[in-house]
Legacy VTK file of the C-alpha trace (Angstrom):
# vtk DataFile Version 3.0
C-alpha trace
ASCII
DATASET POLYDATA
POINTS 410 float
0.032 0.033 -0.003
1.335 3.384 -0.947
0.719 6.443 1.284
0.814 10.019 0.112
2.937 12.336 2.151
-0.201 13.938 3.583
-1.391 10.511 4.728
2.045 9.773 6.115
2.075 13.101 7.887
-1.200 12.365 9.675
-0.017 8.957 10.880
1.384 9.286 14.349
4.608 7.391 14.741
4.589 5.316 17.877
7.789 3.321 17.349
11.328 4.299 18.401
13.941 5.033 15.724
14.733 1.910 13.736
18.058 0.342 14.600
20.819 -0.759 12.251
19.699 -4.342 12.774
16.163 -4.026 11.475
15.392 -6.267 8.491
14.612 -4.305 5.336
11.375 -4.627 3.470
12.205 -2.040 0.775
12.620 -2.541 -2.982
16.036 -2.742 -4.592
15.487 -0.766 -7.780
16.333 2.829 -7.004
19.405 5.021 -7.123
20.885 7.595 -4.785
23.250 9.975 -6.545
25.384 10.455 -3.412
25.740 6.744 -2.712
25.848 3.468 -4.639
23.370 0.603 -4.439
22.056 -1.411 -1.472
21.971 -5.223 -1.616
18.645 -6.778 -0.738
20.336 -8.947 1.885
21.685 -6.003 3.892
20.222 -5.891 7.424
19.100 -2.301 7.265
15.989 -0.133 7.544
17.476 2.200 5.007
16.339 3.075 1.517
17.616 0.742 -1.224
19.167 1.764 -4.470
19.985 0.112 -7.848
23.383 -0.978 -9.071
25.942 1.477 -10.363
27.154 1.149 -13.889
29.511 -1.754 -14.455
31.584 0.286 -16.813
35.145 0.827 -15.646
37.134 3.946 -16.315
40.177 3.450 -18.613
43.367 2.205 -17.057
45.782 5.049 -16.254
49.587 5.116 -16.008
49.487 5.301 -12.216
50.250 2.986 -9.364
46.900 1.280 -9.729
45.796 -1.331 -7.173
42.454 -1.745 -8.948
41.226 -0.539 -12.360
39.493 2.406 -10.673
41.637 3.043 -7.583
45.156 4.197 -6.881
47.344 5.300 -4.048
46.925 9.112 -3.733
49.988 9.319 -1.513
52.281 8.141 -4.286
51.235 10.873 -6.794
53.494 13.929 -7.300
51.437 15.622 -9.966
47.776 15.421 -11.036
47.434 12.894 -13.904
45.228 13.728 -16.896
42.604 11.274 -15.620
42.030 13.622 -12.652
42.617 17.006 -14.306
39.350 19.052 -14.610
39.527 21.780 -17.341
36.360 23.580 -16.153
37.256 23.755 -12.510
37.044 27.544 -12.546
33.686 27.892 -14.271
32.719 30.469 -11.674
34.870 32.534 -9.297
35.379 31.307 -5.742
34.854 33.749 -2.881
35.700 33.610 0.790
32.769 33.726 3.252
32.075 37.254 4.423
29.138 39.620 4.701
26.381 38.525 2.335
28.462 35.480 1.312
28.460 33.966 4.772
26.442 30.795 5.039
23.843 31.288 7.865
24.555 29.831 11.282
21.395 28.797 13.162
21.160 28.012 16.893
18.530 25.295 17.088
17.853 26.225 20.685
16.955 29.765 19.726
13.283 30.789 20.148
13.595 32.040 16.506
14.816 28.713 15.187
11.744 28.078 13.004
12.029 31.525 11.351
15.870 31.215 10.917
15.720 27.704 9.535
12.963 28.627 7.109
14.808 31.714 5.886
18.028 29.766 5.384
16.182 26.999 3.425
14.530 29.573 1.156
17.470 31.927 0.602
20.414 29.529 0.700
19.452 25.869 0.717
22.241 25.256 3.179
22.962 26.409 6.731
25.150 25.630 9.682
23.743 24.535 13.044
24.686 24.875 16.673
22.593 23.644 19.529
22.157 20.355 17.658
22.671 18.170 20.711
25.485 15.994 19.310
28.362 15.971 21.796
31.700 17.399 20.558
33.517 14.399 21.913
31.404 12.109 19.686
32.276 14.232 16.651
35.933 13.996 17.562
35.725 10.203 17.921
33.873 10.005 14.615
36.632 11.962 12.836
39.295 9.826 14.504
37.634 6.636 13.224
37.211 8.024 9.721
40.905 9.044 9.665
42.011 5.595 10.842
39.808 3.931 8.158
41.165 5.953 5.243
44.776 5.798 6.469
44.807 2.006 5.724
46.854 0.944 2.721
44.836 0.972 -0.514
45.154 -2.791 -0.941
43.591 -3.233 2.493
40.706 -0.868 1.816
39.986 -2.699 -1.413
39.098 -5.808 0.616
35.816 -4.007 1.293
35.392 -2.601 -2.215
31.845 -2.219 -3.423
30.701 -4.834 -5.887
28.297 -3.912 -8.716
24.831 -3.794 -7.199
26.093 -2.992 -3.674
25.797 0.181 -1.665
27.983 -0.448 1.313
31.764 -0.515 1.308
34.788 1.307 -0.151
34.899 2.981 -3.497
34.899 6.100 -5.645
32.239 8.772 -5.586
29.120 7.188 -7.099
28.532 10.165 -9.338
31.842 9.484 -11.075
30.069 7.683 -13.908
28.588 11.014 -15.048
31.948 12.615 -15.728
34.901 11.976 -18.026
37.369 12.892 -15.280
37.923 11.156 -11.893
37.650 12.930 -8.562
40.366 13.361 -5.979
38.529 11.468 -3.266
37.523 8.077 -1.894
34.516 7.034 0.086
33.107 4.405 2.384
29.336 3.947 2.513
27.510 2.491 5.469
23.994 1.127 5.130
22.779 -1.290 7.704
25.287 -2.701 10.142
28.786 -1.184 9.759
30.287 -4.509 10.915
29.912 -6.370 7.586
32.577 -4.375 5.733
34.524 -2.996 8.656
35.555 -6.479 9.772
37.263 -6.976 6.386
39.538 -3.970 7.024
40.143 -3.502 10.692
41.630 -5.699 13.444
39.042 -7.100 15.771
39.707 -4.580 18.607
39.553 -1.585 16.193
36.503 -2.944 14.348
34.389 -3.007 17.471
35.382 0.536 18.345
34.661 1.789 14.800
31.222 0.137 14.761
30.298 1.436 18.206
31.086 5.029 17.188
29.207 4.727 13.889
26.135 3.304 15.542
26.205 5.916 18.267
26.464 8.692 15.657
23.727 7.173 13.517
21.332 7.284 16.445
21.873 10.921 17.312
22.114 12.048 13.631
18.745 10.459 13.007
17.177 12.285 15.910
18.710 15.508 14.601
17.350 14.917 11.119
13.821 14.444 12.524
14.164 17.649 14.537
15.368 19.589 11.472
12.467 18.322 9.307
10.068 19.374 12.047
11.477 22.887 12.046
11.449 23.087 8.234
7.814 22.061 8.057
6.792 24.524 10.760
8.566 27.271 8.794
6.295 26.577 5.852
3.250 27.449 7.980
2.185 23.979 9.068
0.942 23.592 12.585
1.975 20.987 15.121
-1.256 19.139 14.395
-0.473 19.189 10.663
2.855 17.513 11.234
1.752 15.126 13.990
3.205 12.309 11.836
6.601 13.348 13.170
5.595 12.617 16.778
7.852 14.204 19.416
10.426 16.514 17.941
13.208 13.956 18.281
11.214 10.920 17.084
12.375 10.163 13.549
11.660 6.431 13.416
10.346 6.453 9.826
13.272 8.290 8.247
15.544 6.261 5.999
19.270 7.023 5.674
22.826 6.050 4.747
26.068 7.380 6.119
28.668 8.378 3.566
32.290 8.797 4.827
34.514 10.799 2.515
38.210 11.300 2.204
39.891 14.113 0.234
43.669 13.526 0.361
46.126 16.391 0.029
46.645 17.170 -3.622
49.904 18.366 -5.268
48.009 20.568 -7.745
44.651 21.577 -6.163
43.936 24.024 -8.955
43.693 21.139 -11.417
41.743 18.536 -9.354
38.271 18.327 -7.840
37.277 16.397 -4.756
33.607 16.024 -5.634
31.779 17.380 -8.659
28.896 19.851 -8.347
25.595 18.191 -7.527
22.425 18.544 -5.516
21.400 15.925 -2.959
18.547 13.570 -3.815
17.351 13.439 -0.204
15.085 15.410 2.091
18.153 16.745 3.809
21.767 15.900 4.475
23.566 16.538 7.754
27.311 16.988 7.137
30.211 16.905 9.492
33.530 18.150 8.073
37.005 18.153 9.584
39.006 21.339 10.201
40.074 21.751 6.525
37.988 23.880 4.178
36.723 22.307 0.989
32.922 22.491 0.780
31.601 25.156 -1.619
27.997 26.092 -2.492
26.887 27.933 -5.612
25.302 31.369 -5.114
23.435 33.140 -7.925
23.524 36.698 -9.406
26.367 36.643 -10.104
27.183 32.955 -9.977
30.007 32.278 -7.558
31.323 29.456 -5.348
31.092 30.321 -1.658
33.258 28.390 0.781
31.604 26.909 3.890
34.350 27.125 6.467
34.622 24.460 9.144
33.603 25.786 12.561
34.311 23.751 15.742
31.283 21.680 16.831
29.139 23.039 13.998
27.268 20.804 11.530
26.063 21.707 8.012
22.624 21.019 6.665
21.951 20.697 2.925
18.388 20.951 1.649
17.781 18.070 -0.761
15.687 17.789 -3.930
12.801 16.131 -2.074
12.438 19.081 0.294
12.466 21.392 -2.760
9.542 19.312 -4.105
7.764 19.173 -0.766
7.935 22.961 -0.347
6.692 23.495 -3.947
9.938 25.196 -4.792
10.095 27.446 -1.719
13.219 25.682 -0.393
16.381 25.740 -2.499
18.112 22.484 -3.290
21.651 23.779 -3.192
24.295 22.898 -5.772
27.535 22.149 -3.991
30.966 20.637 -4.551
34.217 19.802 -2.723
37.602 21.237 -3.650
40.937 19.897 -2.391
43.894 21.251 -0.448
47.570 21.179 -1.219
48.772 20.359 2.313
45.843 19.090 4.342
43.751 15.928 4.165
40.042 16.700 4.498
37.432 14.325 5.901
33.646 14.442 6.060
30.640 12.349 7.096
27.306 12.854 5.372
24.089 11.575 6.978
21.734 11.456 3.953
18.097 10.916 4.827
14.734 10.654 3.145
11.232 9.279 3.594
10.298 5.541 3.568
10.348 4.036 0.094
6.570 3.789 -0.187
5.768 7.452 0.612
4.979 9.721 -2.318
6.498 13.149 -1.899
4.544 15.980 -3.409
3.989 19.720 -2.716
2.137 20.341 0.510
-1.545 21.065 -0.121
-1.688 24.172 2.006
1.007 25.813 -0.182
-1.270 25.511 -3.230
-4.161 27.697 -4.353
-6.250 28.645 -7.364
-3.374 30.573 -8.903
-0.561 28.356 -7.629
-0.678 24.686 -8.437
1.941 21.983 -7.703
5.249 22.708 -9.345
6.221 19.019 -9.365
4.468 15.682 -9.689
4.352 13.250 -6.814
7.279 10.868 -6.662
8.652 8.265 -4.180
12.303 8.451 -3.183
13.156 5.289 -5.144
11.404 6.685 -8.245
13.293 9.923 -7.937
16.613 8.216 -7.345
16.128 6.185 -10.502
15.602 9.443 -12.425
18.678 10.943 -10.781
20.655 7.859 -11.816
19.730 8.550 -15.470
19.495 12.323 -15.638
21.726 13.434 -12.755
21.214 17.163 -12.081
18.422 17.378 -14.649
16.189 14.985 -12.698
14.291 17.695 -10.825
13.380 19.504 -14.092
12.094 16.266 -15.561
9.231 16.072 -13.062
8.332 19.787 -13.124
4.692 20.492 -14.023
3.652 23.336 -16.309
0.612 25.430 -15.498
-1.302 23.588 -18.229
-0.364 20.237 -16.713
-1.466 21.044 -13.142
-4.695 22.691 -14.383
-5.440 19.493 -16.336
-4.804 17.404 -13.199
-7.079 19.557 -11.091
-9.989 19.313 -13.532
LINES 1 411
410 0 1 2 3 4 5 6 7 8 9 10 11 12 13 14 15 16 17 18 19 20 21 22 23 24 25 26 27 28 29 30 31 32 33 34 35 36 37 38 39 40 41 42 43 44 45 46 47 48 49 50 51 52 53 54 55 56 57 58 59 60 61 62 63 64 65 66 67 68 69 70 71 72 73 74 75 76 77 78 79 80 81 82 83 84 85 86 87 88 89 90 91 92 93 94 95 96 97 98 99 100 101 102 103 104 105 106 107 108 109 110 111 112 113 114 115 116 117 118 119 120 121 122 123 124 125 126 127 128 129 130 131 132 133 134 135 136 137 138 139 140 141 142 143 144 145 146 147 148 149 150 151 152 153 154 155 156 157 158 159 160 161 162 163 164 165 166 167 168 169 170 171 172 173 174 175 176 177 178 179 180 181 182 183 184 185 186 187 188 189 190 191 192 193 194 195 196 197 198 199 200 201 202 203 204 205 206 207 208 209 210 211 212 213 214 215 216 217 218 219 220 221 222 223 224 225 226 227 228 229 230 231 232 233 234 235 236 237 238 239 240 241 242 243 244 245 246 247 248 249 250 251 252 253 254 255 256 257 258 259 260 261 262 263 264 265 266 267 268 269 270 271 272 273 274 275 276 277 278 279 280 281 282 283 284 285 286 287 288 289 290 291 292 293 294 295 296 297 298 299 300 301 302 303 304 305 306 307 308 309 310 311 312 313 314 315 316 317 318 319 320 321 322 323 324 325 326 327 328 329 330 331 332 333 334 335 336 337 338 339 340 341 342 343 344 345 346 347 348 349 350 351 352 353 354 355 356 357 358 359 360 361 362 363 364 365 366 367 368 369 370 371 372 373 374 375 376 377 378 379 380 381 382 383 384 385 386 387 388 389 390 391 392 393 394 395 396 397 398 399 400 401 402 403 404 405 406 407 408 409
């Protein structure tokens, strides 16, 4: 049975957040741009996605340990395979004045107003008062650093296979570009133990898994809290969004955790850590280490604005599904990651969306006689499949013209 988002919103959630060990009941034929594909056997409550392309990139004259992987530490200059000619399509500016990404204190009495304004004007904001302990973020970064500091041949023991989501590999959006990105990733869906045990000694594996599971729990609660604030900012009442239950009850959200590594690069002006894209989710909560690299695109004139790392601060990206939900009021921000000559940058993205069966469509109360739905209803798996084919043009492909929504209302 499929529920519309309105039906889902009115269904009070009485269960605690699903754990990593819940058996999935979701389909396996969708695609998440930021992550690869989830095997049907994975013990996870998270959304599933279809396989990545089986096509390999050409072999390169590098110290390759795998047709699509090499040891970044051994490279003294950026090879042609990783050299991006259009890296400077728009100027990059440092954050100051009007080019400073908003910082929102979630404990502020004005949090609803500030979150709504940031979603509409920026599509990205930084948060304090998020409730995630600093020491947990420090332990998370330490575990990510330990993971990616392993020798390449060791990391490849947990390499993703075609059709899998979890494990070690390149950025999943790599297949859309002729050049490779200066980065590597490790995707966690379901229990982190399955792939971590292939890489880490027993004593380190347990520590890694414990930290990841602890972070998953609090990040899920934060995501539910953020969605609650975002919906309130659109004018919904507490009764309208009673589906969300208590502000920290996010049991029906689906998610994956994407760990990213951006090694120091000898020629940062020629390489790109992660190509420009929007997130396919409702929202993404991002933790980044102390090295700058995240940039968001601002319009009029087009320019890349750096989002500097601030101690204890997390970053929130508005995803395509929230853009649809808000009938275009919220921006789905285009962002990318650049690399640094001297410093290794790390990040952890908590990417979340609705259950697979829920159709996301513009909220009814935002519509009127002169303002119909800007987008047709779509489930997350359906949208991910479109994103897998059309990449950043997926959103435009489901946009409704005035004639189309008038026909639908008649």
